[in-house]
N, CA, C and O atoms as CSV, one atom per row, in Angstrom:
chain,resi,resn,atom,element,x,y,z
A,1,MET,N,N,-49.311,241.812,-113.716
A,1,MET,CA,C,-49.374,242.988,-114.569
A,1,MET,C,C,-48.060,243.768,-114.495
A,1,MET,O,O,-48.060,244.999,-114.499
A,2,GLY,N,N,-46.964,243.055,-114.429
A,2,GLY,CA,C,-45.670,243.699,-114.287
A,2,GLY,C,C,-45.144,244.285,-115.587
A,2,GLY,O,O,-45.508,243.839,-116.675
A,3,ARG,N,N,-44.300,245.273,-115.464
A,3,ARG,CA,C,-43.696,245.897,-116.630
A,3,ARG,C,C,-42.218,245.542,-116.686
A,3,ARG,O,O,-41.571,245.363,-115.654
A,4,THR,N,N,-41.694,245.441,-117.893
A,4,THR,CA,C,-40.263,245.259,-118.090
A,4,THR,C,C,-39.795,246.382,-118.996
A,4,THR,O,O,-40.596,247.221,-119.409
A,5,THR,N,N,-38.507,246.409,-119.310
A,5,THR,CA,C,-37.993,247.489,-120.143
A,5,THR,C,C,-38.607,247.474,-121.537
A,5,THR,O,O,-38.871,248.534,-122.105
A,6,LEU,N,N,-38.836,246.290,-122.095
A,6,LEU,CA,C,-39.467,246.200,-123.408
A,6,LEU,C,C,-40.705,245.327,-123.294
A,6,LEU,O,O,-40.611,244.137,-122.993
A,7,GLY,N,N,-41.836,245.909,-123.532
A,7,GLY,CA,C,-43.061,245.141,-123.494
A,7,GLY,C,C,-43.667,245.065,-122.112
A,7,GLY,O,O,-43.197,245.679,-121.154
A,8,ARG,N,N,-44.738,244.279,-122.051
A,8,ARG,CA,C,-45.479,244.143,-120.805
A,8,ARG,C,C,-45.932,242.698,-120.644
A,8,ARG,O,O,-46.246,242.016,-121.619
A,9,HIS,N,N,-45.959,242.252,-119.409
A,9,HIS,CA,C,-46.418,240.909,-119.094
A,9,HIS,C,C,-47.923,240.953,-118.793
A,9,HIS,O,O,-48.389,241.798,-118.030
A,10,TYR,N,N,-48.669,240.031,-119.405
A,10,TYR,CA,C,-50.106,239.890,-119.156
A,10,TYR,C,C,-50.369,238.507,-118.583
A,10,TYR,O,O,-49.805,237.515,-119.044
A,11,LYS,N,N,-51.229,238.451,-117.574
A,11,LYS,CA,C,-51.601,237.174,-116.964
A,11,LYS,C,C,-52.757,236.555,-117.736
A,11,LYS,O,O,-53.469,237.247,-118.464
A,12,ASP,N,N,-52.938,235.261,-117.575
A,12,ASP,CA,C,-54.008,234.515,-118.228
A,12,ASP,C,C,-55.357,235.212,-118.040
A,12,ASP,O,O,-55.768,235.504,-116.917
A,13,GLY,N,N,-56.035,235.471,-119.156
A,13,GLY,CA,C,-57.357,236.091,-119.120
A,13,GLY,C,C,-57.358,237.607,-119.048
A,13,GLY,O,O,-58.416,238.227,-119.157
A,14,GLU,N,N,-56.207,238.211,-118.867
A,14,GLU,CA,C,-56.129,239.673,-118.766
A,14,GLU,C,C,-56.366,240.313,-120.134
A,14,GLU,O,O,-55.836,239.854,-121.146
A,15,THR,N,N,-57.163,241.370,-120.151
A,15,THR,CA,C,-57.479,242.069,-121.394
A,15,THR,C,C,-56.304,242.933,-121.832
A,15,THR,O,O,-55.776,243.732,-121.058
A,16,VAL,N,N,-55.906,242.757,-123.092
A,16,VAL,CA,C,-54.837,243.563,-123.680
A,16,VAL,C,C,-55.460,244.780,-124.357
A,16,VAL,O,O,-55.045,245.912,-124.108
A,17,ILE,N,N,-56.457,244.549,-125.213
A,17,ILE,CA,C,-57.241,245.643,-125.786
A,17,ILE,C,C,-58.717,245.289,-125.671
A,17,ILE,O,O,-59.090,244.116,-125.666
A,18,LYS,N,N,-59.537,246.307,-125.581
A,18,LYS,CA,C,-60.976,246.134,-125.400
A,18,LYS,C,C,-61.708,246.646,-126.636
A,18,LYS,O,O,-61.476,247.764,-127.097
A,19,GLN,N,N,-62.585,245.815,-127.155
A,19,GLN,CA,C,-63.420,246.197,-128.295
A,19,GLN,C,C,-64.168,247.485,-127.963
A,19,GLN,O,O,-64.711,247.640,-126.870
A,20,GLY,N,N,-64.185,248.405,-128.924
A,20,GLY,CA,C,-64.902,249.665,-128.741
A,20,GLY,C,C,-64.063,250.810,-128.216
A,20,GLY,O,O,-64.525,251.951,-128.204
A,21,THR,N,N,-62.825,250.534,-127.777
A,21,THR,CA,C,-61.947,251.608,-127.314
A,21,THR,C,C,-61.102,252.114,-128.486
A,21,THR,O,O,-60.882,251.394,-129.460
A,22,VAL,N,N,-60.640,253.339,-128.382
A,22,VAL,CA,C,-59.803,253.922,-129.430
A,22,VAL,C,C,-58.370,253.453,-129.229
A,22,VAL,O,O,-57.862,253.443,-128.108
A,23,GLY,N,N,-57.725,253.064,-130.322
A,23,GLY,CA,C,-56.349,252.593,-130.240
A,23,GLY,C,C,-55.401,253.481,-131.011
A,23,GLY,O,O,-55.816,254.232,-131.894
A,24,ASP,N,N,-54.114,253.392,-130.672
A,24,ASP,CA,C,-53.106,254.184,-131.374
A,24,ASP,C,C,-51.784,253.428,-131.542
A,24,ASP,O,O,-50.746,254.031,-131.816
A,25,CYS,N,N,-51.835,252.099,-131.374
A,25,CYS,CA,C,-50.596,251.333,-131.503
A,25,CYS,C,C,-50.889,249.911,-131.961
A,25,CYS,O,O,-52.029,249.446,-131.928
A,26,VAL,N,N,-49.842,249.243,-132.383
A,26,VAL,CA,C,-49.889,247.836,-132.766
A,26,VAL,C,C,-49.191,247.041,-131.662
A,26,VAL,O,O,-48.282,247.547,-131.004
A,27,TYR,N,N,-49.615,245.816,-131.469
A,27,TYR,CA,C,-49.061,244.938,-130.437
A,27,TYR,C,C,-48.360,243.766,-131.099
A,27,TYR,O,O,-48.872,243.192,-132.060
A,28,VAL,N,N,-47.191,243.410,-130.590
A,28,VAL,CA,C,-46.426,242.274,-131.102
A,28,VAL,C,C,-46.234,241.297,-129.947
A,28,VAL,O,O,-45.737,241.663,-128.882
A,29,ILE,N,N,-46.639,240.041,-130.176
A,29,ILE,CA,C,-46.541,239.025,-129.135
A,29,ILE,C,C,-45.108,238.492,-129.103
A,29,ILE,O,O,-44.636,237.896,-130.072
A,30,GLN,N,N,-44.437,238.708,-128.007
A,30,GLN,CA,C,-43.067,238.220,-127.854
A,30,GLN,C,C,-43.048,236.796,-127.308
A,30,GLN,O,O,-42.244,235.970,-127.742
A,31,LYS,N,N,-43.937,236.511,-126.352
A,31,LYS,CA,C,-44.050,235.168,-125.781
A,31,LYS,C,C,-45.510,234.925,-125.424
A,31,LYS,O,O,-46.222,235.837,-125.003
A,32,GLY,N,N,-45.939,233.690,-125.598
A,32,GLY,CA,C,-47.290,233.323,-125.207
A,32,GLY,C,C,-48.284,233.427,-126.349
A,32,GLY,O,O,-47.917,233.493,-127.523
A,33,LYS,N,N,-49.567,233.439,-125.964
A,33,LYS,CA,C,-50.656,233.480,-126.935
A,33,LYS,C,C,-51.751,234.415,-126.447
A,33,LYS,O,O,-51.846,234.732,-125.261
A,34,VAL,N,N,-52.581,234.850,-127.403
A,34,VAL,CA,C,-53.757,235.663,-127.073
A,34,VAL,C,C,-54.957,235.132,-127.838
A,34,VAL,O,O,-54.817,234.521,-128.897
A,35,ASP,N,N,-56.136,235.373,-127.287
A,35,ASP,CA,C,-57.390,235.073,-127.969
A,35,ASP,C,C,-57.988,236.369,-128.481
A,35,ASP,O,O,-58.031,237.368,-127.763
A,36,VAL,N,N,-58.450,236.351,-129.727
A,36,VAL,CA,C,-59.120,237.498,-130.336
A,36,VAL,C,C,-60.613,237.200,-130.302
A,36,VAL,O,O,-61.060,236.174,-130.814
A,37,ILE,N,N,-61.382,238.105,-129.696
A,37,ILE,CA,C,-62.791,237.858,-129.426
A,37,ILE,C,C,-63.645,239.011,-129.934
A,37,ILE,O,O,-63.333,240.180,-129.704
A,38,ILE,N,N,-64.726,238.667,-130.628
A,38,ILE,CA,C,-65.730,239.667,-130.982
A,38,ILE,C,C,-66.804,239.592,-129.909
A,38,ILE,O,O,-67.462,238.566,-129.737
A,39,GLU,N,N,-66.968,240.690,-129.195
A,39,GLU,CA,C,-67.951,240.728,-128.120
A,39,GLU,C,C,-69.316,241.104,-128.687
A,39,GLU,O,O,-69.451,242.059,-129.453
A,40,ASN,N,N,-70.316,240.334,-128.295
A,40,ASN,CA,C,-71.685,240.577,-128.751
A,40,ASN,C,C,-72.629,240.189,-127.625
A,40,ASN,O,O,-73.399,239.236,-127.739
A,41,GLY,N,N,-72.556,240.950,-126.529
A,41,GLY,CA,C,-73.386,240.639,-125.378
A,41,GLY,C,C,-73.008,239.297,-124.797
A,41,GLY,O,O,-71.851,239.077,-124.439
A,42,SER,N,N,-73.966,238.400,-124.700
A,42,SER,CA,C,-73.702,237.072,-124.141
A,42,SER,C,C,-73.203,236.089,-125.197
A,42,SER,O,O,-72.916,234.934,-124.882
A,43,ASN,N,N,-73.100,236.540,-126.449
A,43,ASN,CA,C,-72.659,235.668,-127.546
A,43,ASN,C,C,-71.256,236.025,-128.029
A,43,ASN,O,O,-71.037,236.181,-129.230
A,44,ASP,N,N,-70.306,236.156,-127.106
A,44,ASP,CA,C,-68.931,236.444,-127.506
A,44,ASP,C,C,-68.404,235.305,-128.373
A,44,ASP,O,O,-68.696,234.135,-128.126
A,45,LYS,N,N,-67.620,235.665,-129.399
A,45,LYS,CA,C,-67.112,234.650,-130.320
A,45,LYS,C,C,-65.602,234.797,-130.478
A,45,LYS,O,O,-65.103,235.854,-130.864
A,46,LYS,N,N,-64.884,233.716,-130.173
A,46,LYS,CA,C,-63.441,233.686,-130.396
A,46,LYS,C,C,-63.214,233.500,-131.885
A,46,LYS,O,O,-63.658,232.512,-132.469
A,47,VAL,N,N,-62.521,234.451,-132.499
A,47,VAL,CA,C,-62.305,234.388,-133.945
A,47,VAL,C,C,-60.877,234.022,-134.316
A,47,VAL,O,O,-60.600,233.683,-135.466
A,48,ALA,N,N,-59.967,234.090,-133.346
A,48,ALA,CA,C,-58.576,233.740,-133.653
A,48,ALA,C,C,-57.788,233.529,-132.376
A,48,ALA,O,O,-58.144,234.019,-131.304
A,49,GLU,N,N,-56.708,232.783,-132.528
A,49,GLU,CA,C,-55.703,232.644,-131.479
A,49,GLU,C,C,-54.382,232.998,-132.132
A,49,GLU,O,O,-54.018,232.425,-133.159
A,50,LEU,N,N,-53.672,233.929,-131.547
A,50,LEU,CA,C,-52.398,234.380,-132.099
A,50,LEU,C,C,-51.267,234.005,-131.156
A,50,LEU,O,O,-51.448,233.960,-129.940
A,51,GLY,N,N,-50.093,233.734,-131.731
A,51,GLY,CA,C,-48.948,233.326,-130.927
A,51,GLY,C,C,-47.732,234.187,-131.167
A,51,GLY,O,O,-47.805,235.266,-131.754
A,52,GLU,N,N,-46.615,233.679,-130.697
A,52,GLU,CA,C,-45.355,234.417,-130.748
A,52,GLU,C,C,-45.037,234.936,-132.148
A,52,GLU,O,O,-45.221,234.239,-133.146
A,53,LYS,N,N,-44.556,236.171,-132.194
A,53,LYS,CA,C,-44.150,236.903,-133.390
A,53,LYS,C,C,-45.326,237.384,-134.230
A,53,LYS,O,O,-45.128,238.026,-135.262
A,54,GLU,N,N,-46.547,237.081,-133.801
A,54,GLU,CA,C,-47.712,237.616,-134.505
A,54,GLU,C,C,-48.078,238.960,-133.890
A,54,GLU,O,O,-47.606,239.309,-132.808
A,55,PHE,N,N,-48.919,239.703,-134.586
A,55,PHE,CA,C,-49.286,241.042,-134.138
A,55,PHE,C,C,-50.784,241.239,-134.252
A,55,PHE,O,O,-51.481,240.476,-134.921
A,56,PHE,N,N,-51.270,242.283,-133.579
A,56,PHE,CA,C,-52.679,242.654,-133.655
A,56,PHE,C,C,-52.807,244.135,-133.326
A,56,PHE,O,O,-51.889,244.747,-132.780
A,57,GLY,N,N,-53.963,244.700,-133.667
A,57,GLY,CA,C,-54.199,246.118,-133.413
A,57,GLY,C,C,-53.631,247.029,-134.478
A,57,GLY,O,O,-53.588,248.247,-134.303
A,58,GLU,N,N,-53.191,246.442,-135.591
A,58,GLU,CA,C,-52.500,247.214,-136.624
A,58,GLU,C,C,-53.371,248.252,-137.314
A,58,GLU,O,O,-52.848,249.241,-137.829
A,59,MET,N,N,-54.686,248.055,-137.337
A,59,MET,CA,C,-55.560,249.028,-138.017
A,59,MET,C,C,-55.475,250.401,-137.353
A,59,MET,O,O,-55.720,251.415,-138.006
A,60,ALA,N,N,-55.131,250.449,-136.068
A,60,ALA,CA,C,-55.013,251.722,-135.355
A,60,ALA,C,C,-53.883,252.585,-135.902
A,60,ALA,O,O,-53.863,253.795,-135.678
A,61,LEU,N,N,-52.939,251.969,-136.622
A,61,LEU,CA,C,-51.845,252.743,-137.216
A,61,LEU,C,C,-52.310,253.530,-138.434
A,61,LEU,O,O,-51.666,254.498,-138.837
A,62,PHE,N,N,-53.424,253.113,-139.017
A,62,PHE,CA,C,-53.871,253.695,-140.279
A,62,PHE,C,C,-55.156,254.508,-140.178
A,62,PHE,O,O,-55.419,255.366,-141.021
A,63,GLU,N,N,-55.944,254.244,-139.165
A,63,GLU,CA,C,-57.205,254.965,-139.024
A,63,GLU,C,C,-57.491,255.218,-137.555
A,63,GLU,O,O,-57.126,254.424,-136.688
A,64,LYS,N,N,-58.141,256.323,-137.293
A,64,LYS,CA,C,-58.493,256.665,-135.919
A,64,LYS,C,C,-59.922,256.201,-135.694
A,64,LYS,O,O,-60.876,256.957,-135.881
A,65,ASP,N,N,-60.050,254.958,-135.292
A,65,ASP,CA,C,-61.358,254.356,-135.074
A,65,ASP,C,C,-61.258,253.467,-133.845
A,65,ASP,O,O,-60.178,253.309,-133.275
A,66,VAL,N,N,-62.359,252.898,-133.442
A,66,VAL,CA,C,-62.356,252.042,-132.264
A,66,VAL,C,C,-61.869,250.637,-132.608
A,66,VAL,O,O,-61.930,250.210,-133.761
A,67,ARG,N,N,-61.398,249.944,-131.616
A,67,ARG,CA,C,-60.938,248.568,-131.774
A,67,ARG,C,C,-62.108,247.682,-132.157
A,67,ARG,O,O,-63.192,247.799,-131.584
A,68,SER,N,N,-61.898,246.796,-133.121
A,68,SER,CA,C,-62.973,245.940,-133.621
A,68,SER,C,C,-63.127,244.652,-132.822
A,68,SER,O,O,-64.127,243.951,-132.971
A,69,CYS,N,N,-62.153,244.332,-131.978
A,69,CYS,CA,C,-62.183,243.094,-131.193
A,69,CYS,C,C,-61.564,243.338,-129.820
A,69,CYS,O,O,-60.849,244.316,-129.600
A,70,THR,N,N,-61.855,242.437,-128.926
A,70,THR,CA,C,-61.170,242.377,-127.638
A,70,THR,C,C,-60.086,241.314,-127.760
A,70,THR,O,O,-60.286,240.282,-128.401
A,71,VAL,N,N,-58.946,241.571,-127.146
A,71,VAL,CA,C,-57.850,240.597,-127.151
A,71,VAL,C,C,-57.473,240.336,-125.700
A,71,VAL,O,O,-57.228,241.258,-124.922
A,72,ARG,N,N,-57.432,239.031,-125.353
A,72,ARG,CA,C,-57.084,238.622,-123.989
A,72,ARG,C,C,-55.930,237.624,-124.021
A,72,ARG,O,O,-55.804,236.818,-124.942
A,73,ALA,N,N,-55.100,237.701,-123.000
A,73,ALA,CA,C,-54.010,236.737,-122.867
A,73,ALA,C,C,-54.588,235.344,-122.658
A,73,ALA,O,O,-55.507,235.160,-121.860
A,74,ALA,N,N,-54.046,234.366,-123.376
A,74,ALA,CA,C,-54.421,232.957,-123.221
A,74,ALA,C,C,-53.238,232.272,-122.543
A,74,ALA,O,O,-52.386,231.685,-123.209
A,75,GLY,N,N,-53.194,232.350,-121.241
A,75,GLY,CA,C,-52.004,231.971,-120.490
A,75,GLY,C,C,-51.157,233.221,-120.309
A,75,GLY,O,O,-51.568,234.311,-120.708
A,76,ASP,N,N,-50.001,233.081,-119.722
A,76,ASP,CA,C,-49.123,234.232,-119.567
A,76,ASP,C,C,-48.585,234.649,-120.934
A,76,ASP,O,O,-48.250,233.807,-121.767
A,77,ALA,N,N,-48.509,235.956,-121.147
A,77,ALA,CA,C,-48.022,236.477,-122.427
A,77,ALA,C,C,-47.181,237.726,-122.185
A,77,ALA,O,O,-47.430,238.497,-121.259
A,78,HIS,N,N,-46.193,237.901,-123.033
A,78,HIS,CA,C,-45.364,239.102,-122.989
A,78,HIS,C,C,-45.535,239.808,-124.338
A,78,HIS,O,O,-45.261,239.233,-125.391
A,79,ILE,N,N,-45.991,241.061,-124.287
A,79,ILE,CA,C,-46.397,241.759,-125.506
A,79,ILE,C,C,-45.753,243.138,-125.574
A,79,ILE,O,O,-45.745,243.895,-124.603
A,80,LEU,N,N,-45.220,243.438,-126.744
A,80,LEU,CA,C,-44.580,244.718,-127.022
A,80,LEU,C,C,-45.564,245.606,-127.774
A,80,LEU,O,O,-46.312,245.117,-128.621
A,81,THR,N,N,-45.573,246.906,-127.477
A,81,THR,CA,C,-46.408,247.840,-128.231
A,81,THR,C,C,-45.522,248.759,-129.060
A,81,THR,O,O,-44.420,249.126,-128.655
A,82,LEU,N,N,-46.038,249.120,-130.237
A,82,LEU,CA,C,-45.367,250.078,-131.110
A,82,LEU,C,C,-46.371,251.146,-131.508
A,82,LEU,O,O,-47.396,250.843,-132.118
A,83,ASP,N,N,-46.079,252.397,-131.164
A,83,ASP,CA,C,-46.960,253.475,-131.606
A,83,ASP,C,C,-46.627,253.829,-133.058
A,83,ASP,O,O,-45.664,253.318,-133.631
A,84,LYS,N,N,-47.434,254.703,-133.633
A,84,LYS,CA,C,-47.283,255.043,-135.048
A,84,LYS,C,C,-45.889,255.584,-135.375
A,84,LYS,O,O,-45.294,255.194,-136.379
A,85,LYS,N,N,-45.381,256.454,-134.554
A,85,LYS,CA,C,-44.064,257.061,-134.793
A,85,LYS,C,C,-42.966,255.992,-134.819
A,85,LYS,O,O,-42.140,255.972,-135.731
A,86,ASN,N,N,-42.961,255.113,-133.829
A,86,ASN,CA,C,-41.935,254.064,-133.780
A,86,ASN,C,C,-42.141,253.022,-134.869
A,86,ASN,O,O,-41.175,252.449,-135.371
A,87,PHE,N,N,-43.395,252.774,-135.238
A,87,PHE,CA,C,-43.660,251.850,-136.334
A,87,PHE,C,C,-43.063,252.393,-137.628
A,87,PHE,O,O,-42.414,251.651,-138.365
A,88,TYR,N,N,-43.272,253.672,-137.913
A,88,TYR,CA,C,-42.717,254.266,-139.127
A,88,TYR,C,C,-41.192,254.233,-139.120
A,88,TYR,O,O,-40.574,253.979,-140.154
A,89,LYS,N,N,-40.585,254.484,-137.974
A,89,LYS,CA,C,-39.122,254.399,-137.877
A,89,LYS,C,C,-38.653,252.974,-138.182
A,89,LYS,O,O,-37.650,252.773,-138.867
A,90,THR,N,N,-39.385,251.999,-137.669
A,90,THR,CA,C,-39.022,250.598,-137.862
A,90,THR,C,C,-39.113,250.193,-139.325
A,90,THR,O,O,-38.222,249.514,-139.835
A,91,ILE,N,N,-40.186,250.604,-140.012
A,91,ILE,CA,C,-40.312,250.197,-141.414
A,91,ILE,C,C,-39.350,250.961,-142.330
A,91,ILE,O,O,-39.051,250.496,-143.430
A,92,GLN,N,N,-38.867,252.114,-141.895
A,92,GLN,CA,C,-37.833,252.793,-142.673
A,92,GLN,C,C,-36.534,251.988,-142.642
A,92,GLN,O,O,-35.792,251.949,-143.625
A,93,LYS,N,N,-36.272,251.354,-141.515
A,93,LYS,CA,C,-35.066,250.516,-141.393
A,93,LYS,C,C,-35.236,249.187,-142.118
A,93,LYS,O,O,-34.279,248.653,-142.679
A,94,ASP,N,N,-36.467,248.651,-142.107
A,94,ASP,CA,C,-36.732,247.353,-142.730
A,94,ASP,C,C,-38.099,247.400,-143.420
A,94,ASP,O,O,-39.110,247.032,-142.822
A,95,PRO,N,N,-38.128,247.860,-144.694
A,95,PRO,CA,C,-39.401,247.989,-145.413
A,95,PRO,C,C,-40.173,246.679,-145.570
A,95,PRO,O,O,-41.382,246.705,-145.799
A,96,SER,N,N,-39.500,245.543,-145.451
A,96,SER,CA,C,-40.204,244.267,-145.580
A,96,SER,C,C,-41.240,244.089,-144.468
A,96,SER,O,O,-42.191,243.324,-144.626
A,97,ILE,N,N,-41.063,244.779,-143.362
A,97,ILE,CA,C,-42.043,244.711,-142.266
A,97,ILE,C,C,-43.388,245.242,-142.743
A,97,ILE,O,O,-44.431,244.675,-142.418
A,98,ALA,N,N,-43.369,246.321,-143.507
A,98,ALA,CA,C,-44.620,246.889,-144.030
A,98,ALA,C,C,-45.299,245.895,-144.964
A,98,ALA,O,O,-46.521,245.750,-144.934
A,99,PHE,N,N,-44.527,245.218,-145.783
A,99,PHE,CA,C,-45.098,244.228,-146.693
A,99,PHE,C,C,-45.731,243.085,-145.907
A,99,PHE,O,O,-46.838,242.655,-146.230
A,100,ARG,N,N,-45.043,242.587,-144.878
A,100,ARG,CA,C,-45.588,241.497,-144.061
A,100,ARG,C,C,-46.864,241.927,-143.342
A,100,ARG,O,O,-47.798,241.139,-143.190
A,101,LEU,N,N,-46.894,243.179,-142.906
A,101,LEU,CA,C,-48.090,243.703,-142.251
A,101,LEU,C,C,-49.269,243.723,-143.225
A,101,LEU,O,O,-50.365,243.282,-142.877
A,102,LEU,N,N,-49.057,244.224,-144.420
A,102,LEU,CA,C,-50.118,244.267,-145.424
A,102,LEU,C,C,-50.548,242.864,-145.842
A,102,LEU,O,O,-51.732,242.606,-146.055
A,103,GLU,N,N,-49.591,241.977,-145.953
A,103,GLU,CA,C,-49.890,240.589,-146.302
A,103,GLU,C,C,-50.797,239.950,-145.247
A,103,GLU,O,O,-51.765,239.267,-145.580
A,104,ARG,N,N,-50.474,240.178,-143.986
A,104,ARG,CA,C,-51.281,239.603,-142.904
A,104,ARG,C,C,-52.656,240.256,-142.826
A,104,ARG,O,O,-53.653,239.575,-142.584
A,105,MET,N,N,-52.717,241.567,-143.029
A,105,MET,CA,C,-54.010,242.258,-143.021
A,105,MET,C,C,-54.900,241.722,-144.138
A,105,MET,O,O,-56.097,241.523,-143.931
A,106,SER,N,N,-54.333,241.488,-145.310
A,106,SER,CA,C,-55.085,240.943,-146.434
A,106,SER,C,C,-55.616,239.551,-146.089
A,106,SER,O,O,-56.768,239.229,-146.380
A,107,SER,N,N,-54.782,238.744,-145.480
A,107,SER,CA,C,-55.190,237.403,-145.083
A,107,SER,C,C,-56.334,237.448,-144.069
A,107,SER,O,O,-57.284,236.671,-144.164
A,108,ARG,N,N,-56.239,238.348,-143.112
A,108,ARG,CA,C,-57.302,238.474,-142.108
A,108,ARG,C,C,-58.606,238.943,-142.731
A,108,ARG,O,O,-59.684,238.500,-142.334
A,109,LEU,N,N,-58.510,239.837,-143.704
A,109,LEU,CA,C,-59.714,240.313,-144.391
A,109,LEU,C,C,-60.389,239.167,-145.140
A,109,LEU,O,O,-61.612,239.033,-145.108
A,110,ARG,N,N,-59.596,238.348,-145.808
A,110,ARG,CA,C,-60.154,237.175,-146.507
A,110,ARG,C,C,-60.835,236.216,-145.525
A,110,ARG,O,O,-61.917,235.699,-145.802
A,111,GLU,N,N,-60.195,235.986,-144.383
A,111,GLU,CA,C,-60.780,235.108,-143.362
A,111,GLU,C,C,-62.109,235.653,-142.856
A,111,GLU,O,O,-63.072,234.902,-142.696
A,112,MET,N,N,-62.162,236.954,-142.605
A,112,MET,CA,C,-63.410,237.554,-142.114
A,112,MET,C,C,-64.492,237.504,-143.196
A,112,MET,O,O,-65.667,237.302,-142.889
A,113,ASN,N,N,-64.099,237.688,-144.462
A,113,ASN,CA,C,-65.074,237.588,-145.555
A,113,ASN,C,C,-65.676,236.189,-145.634
A,113,ASN,O,O,-66.870,236.037,-145.894
A,114,LYS,N,N,-64.852,235.171,-145.409
A,114,LYS,CA,C,-65.353,233.797,-145.414
A,114,LYS,C,C,-66.352,233.575,-144.280
A,114,LYS,O,O,-67.357,232.887,-144.460
A,115,LEU,N,N,-66.079,234.152,-143.125
A,115,LEU,CA,C,-66.957,233.988,-141.969
A,115,LEU,C,C,-68.313,234.668,-142.165
A,115,LEU,O,O,-69.326,234.213,-141.635
A,116,THR,N,N,-68.321,235.756,-142.928
A,116,THR,CA,C,-69.549,236.537,-143.072
A,116,THR,C,C,-70.257,236.336,-144.403
A,116,THR,O,O,-71.332,236.895,-144.617
A,117,SER,N,N,-69.668,235.539,-145.311
A,117,SER,CA,C,-70.308,235.356,-146.622
A,117,SER,C,C,-71.444,234.344,-146.507
A,117,SER,O,O,-71.479,233.506,-145.605
A,118,PHE,N,N,-72.352,234.453,-147.437
A,118,PHE,CA,C,-73.540,233.585,-147.422
A,118,PHE,C,C,-73.299,232.315,-148.166
A,118,PHE,O,O,-74.192,231.472,-148.252
């Protein structure tokens, strides 16, 4: 659970975010992978595996609500966090980041709709 100047190191199986907690930042995977899990008592379901340069937790930048999933390191992972203020500064320098974020959010919404449709 060591810290570096940029980002944080997570060990295999370590929780990065916990479903049901309030979030205020987005996470960017610099190295390694994470598992995205919907917790439902004894029926936890892995819904995604994310790798380097992918992000998660982005909904916390737009709404003050609880995290919809738990995310755990799948092996060692190094992850950077960006709070709302720094995220806005970043997209002012490179607006294409905002487009990529919206594009990925749209894709995730479509994937979740497929999982829940009849």
